[in-house]
N, C-alpha and C positions, 0 to 999 in steps of 0.2 A: 560290874562297876556301878557304885551307887551314885545317883545323880538326881538333882531337882528337876531336870529336864523332862517334861511330859510331852506327849505327842503334840499338844497345842503349842507349847513353848518352842519346840523344835520347828514345827511348821511355821509359826509366826516369824521366827528368826530367819528361816530360809526365804520366806516371802519378802521380808524387808531387804535382805541382801540382794536378791534377784532384781527387785524393783530399782534399788539404788544403783546397782551395776548397769542395768539397762539404761537408766537415765544418764549415767556417767558416760557410757560407751556411745550413746546416741549423740550426745552433745559434743564430746571431745574425741571419741574413738573413730569417727567416720573418716574415710580417706579424704585428704585435702584439708582437714581441720588444722588450724594453726596451734602452735604451742600455747599453753596457758600464759596469760599475762600475770603480773604480780597481783593485780586486783582480783582477777578471776580465781587465782590460786588461794588468796585469802578468803574469798567468799565460799569457795568449795570446802576449804579446811573448816570454816565455821559451820557449814552445812553438815559435814561428816561428824563433827563433835556434837552438834545439836541432835542429830539422829541417834547417836550413841547414848546421849543423856536421856532422850525420850524413851529409848528402849529400856534403859535401866529403871526409869520411873514406872513404865508399864510392867516391867518384871517385878518390881517391888509391890505394885498394886495387886498383881496376880497372886504372889506368894502371901501377901498380907491377908487376902481373903480365903486362901486355900490351906495355908500351913501355919499362919499366925504371924504376929508382928515381929517376934524375936527372930524367926527364920528369915523373914523378909529383910530385916535390917542386916543380918549377918551375910546373907548371900548377895545382896545388892552391894554391900561394902566390898565383898570379895571381887565382884565384877568390876567395880570402879578402880580398885587397887590394881587388878590385872590389866585393865585398860591403860591406866597411867603408866605402869611399868613398860608395857609393850610400846606405847606411843613414844616414851622417852628413849628406849633402846633402839627404836626404829630410826631415830635421827642419825645414829652412827651408820646405819645401812644407807641412808640417803647420801651421806658424805662419800661413801664408797662408789655409789652410782655416779656422783659428780666427777670423781676421779676417772672412772671408766669412760664416761662420755668425753671427758677432756682429752684423754690419751688417744682415743680413736677418732677424735675430731668429728663427733656426731652432731650435726646441726640441731638446734632446738626443735625444728619442725619434724625431724625424724625420731627424736627421742620419745615422743608420745606413744608411738607404736610399740617400741621396746618396753616401755613402762606398762602399757596395757597388758601385753602378754606376760610381763614379769609379775604383775599383781595377780593375774589369773592363775599363773603357775604357783605362786606363793600360797594362794588359797588352797589349792589341791594338795600341795606338799605338806603344808602345816596341818591340814586336817588329818592326813595320814599319820604324821609325826605325833600329833596330840593324842589320837586314839591309841596309837602304839605305846606312847608314854603312860597313858592312863592304865592300860592293861599291865604294863610292867610294874607300875606302882602298886596296883591291886595284888599282883602275884608275888612281888618281892618288895615289901615295904622298906627294907634296908637300902633300897636304891636311892631313896631320898637323901641319905647321907652322902652318897657318891655325887648326887646333884649339888648338894651344899658345898662339898669340898671343891668341886669343879668351878662353881660360881665364885667361891672365895679366891681361888688361884687365878681365875680369869679377871676378876676385879683388880687384883694386885698387878697382874701383867699389863692390863689396860692403862693403869696409872703410870707405869714406868716405860711404856712403849713409846717409840719415836714415831712422829708423823711420817706416813709413807709418801714418797715422792710420786707424783703422777707418772713420771717416766719409768718408774719401776714396774708398772703393770705388764709391760712387754716381756719382762724377765721372769714372770711367774711360770713355773713348770707347766701348769695346765694350759696357759696361753700358748707356750711353745709347742706342747704336744698337739693341741688342736690345729694349730697352723701347719704342722708337719703331716697331719693325717687327713686334713680336709682339702679338697680342691677349691681354692679360694681366689676371688678376684683381688686385685691390688687396691681398688677404690670402692667406695660406697656406690650402690646402684639405686639411689632414691630410698624408698622405704622397703625395698625388696630384701628378703632373706636369702633367696635363691635366684639365679639367672641361668638361662641356657645359652651356651655358645658352641657353635659348630657341633650341635647335637649332644653336647656334654653338659651336665648339670654342675654349676659352680655355686658354692656358698659365698656370701658377701661378708665383709667385716661386721655388718650389722647383726648377723647371726651369732658371730663370736661374742659380740657385746651382750646379746640376749642370754647366751649360755652363762656368761660370767655374772650377769645380774641374778639369774636363778641360783647359781652356786653360792653367791654372796648371801642370798636370803637364807639358804639352807644353813650356812655357817652361823649367821646371826640367830637363826631359830634355835640352834643348839644352846645359845645363851638364854634367850628370852623365854622359851617354853619351860625349862627347869625353874626359872625364876618365878613363873606364875604358879608352878606346882608347890612352891613354898607358901603361897597364899591359900590355895585350894587344890584338891585333887579331883574335884567334880568336873568331868569332861565337858559338860554344858557350859559352865562358867569359864573354863579355860579356853574353849573354842570360841565362844561368842566375844569375849573380851579381846582375844587375839585377832580375830578376823575383823572386828569393827575398827581396830587400830590400823590394820593392814589396808583396809579399803580406802583410807584417806592418805595413803602413802604417795600417790601420784601428785595430788595437790600439794602435799607437804614438800615434795621434791622441788616443784616450781616456785614454791614460797621461799625455800631456803637457798635456791640456786645462786642468787645474786649476793647473798650475805653469809655464806658458809664460813668465810674466813673470820667472821666476827663472833664465832662461837668456839674460840680456842680453848676455853676452860671447861667446856661441856663434858669432855671425856673424863675429866677428874671427878665430876659429879656422878656420872654414870658408873665409874669405877667404885666409888664409895657405896652407891646403891647396890651393886652386885656383891660387894663385900658384906654389907648389912644383910642382904637376903641369904647369902651363903652361911653366915653365922646363925641366922634365924633357923635355918634347916638343920644345922649341926647340933644346936642346943634344944631342939624341939621337945625332947624327953625330959630335959632339966627345967626349962622355962618356956612355956608357950606364949609367944608374943601375939596378942590379939590382932585381928585384921585391921581394926580401926587405928591401932598404934602403928602398924606397918604403913598404912596409907598416909598417916600424918608424918612419919619419918621420911618416907620417900618423897612426898610433896615438899617437905621442908628442905631436904637436901637439894632437890632440883631448883626450888625457888631461890635458895641461898647461892647456888651456883650461877644462876642467871644474874643475880644482883652483882656478884663478884665480876662476872663477865662484862656487865655494863660498866662497872668501875674501871676495869682494865682497858676496855675500848675507849672510854672517855679520856683516860690518861694517855693512851697512845695517840689519840686524835690531837690532844693538846701538844704533845711532843712534836708531832708532824707540823702543826701550825707554827710552833716555835722555831723549828729548823727552817721552815720556808721563809720566815721573816728575817 
């Protein structure tokens, strides 16, 4: 697998991730810590974005000195495009988490532990999936066409799919199977995933929530990882952009927890992004769309979607005020 990643770059990335994870877990991951407030979530989200941008700047500086300005510009642009893509697609994942926590009535104070393990699990699973995907692309280049077709169909499906009801979570086959095969308590037992009663080990509903969180991330990774392969097949770029976006997921969750219903139009913007990326992969041998153009298109789609969403929210708020009067 060809990559710009040198031992120095891989080592630097690993150190940054470990330091940020340690700080995050020390401040919010310790037992007894309260759920993030909206202000804390906003600050942490800004911190994660800033760290990602600083890493991209350091990455550009390193490549500019070792491989030349053109290589530095191209690879840094690929990193930023992958980061924006993953960050945007991760919002849909956050909405699923909100639905899971709502269905299982998990208090905010207990959600933090599930999210900690969920993010750590996502890091491991996505690392495995990314290296496996890079190997497949290296061995079978035609698989990019399959990724493109999959993303195109996924985008179309997302645009026309109906919003899932929170109460439908309990009807999922995997939830029914887990409940029937695990010895489980009826209620939550604080932050515990397991409790012992009469010498027998019981799982708690919180473990079921954690399993569903991990499964949901795997499902979303099937969308997001092929999308980044449309930008670059370099495993270093794919992994770093992906993980930097994931590391801020917990803060993003608490930031969006109270305003999720005000992003009703976002799924349509994400659907258009997936369709665009899918088409880009399918026509790569006919017309190669530069990475800079891809970043501009993706950013424009997401920006326009947020503007439309703001207009829809404003109109709905005015209608509510009108009815109240």
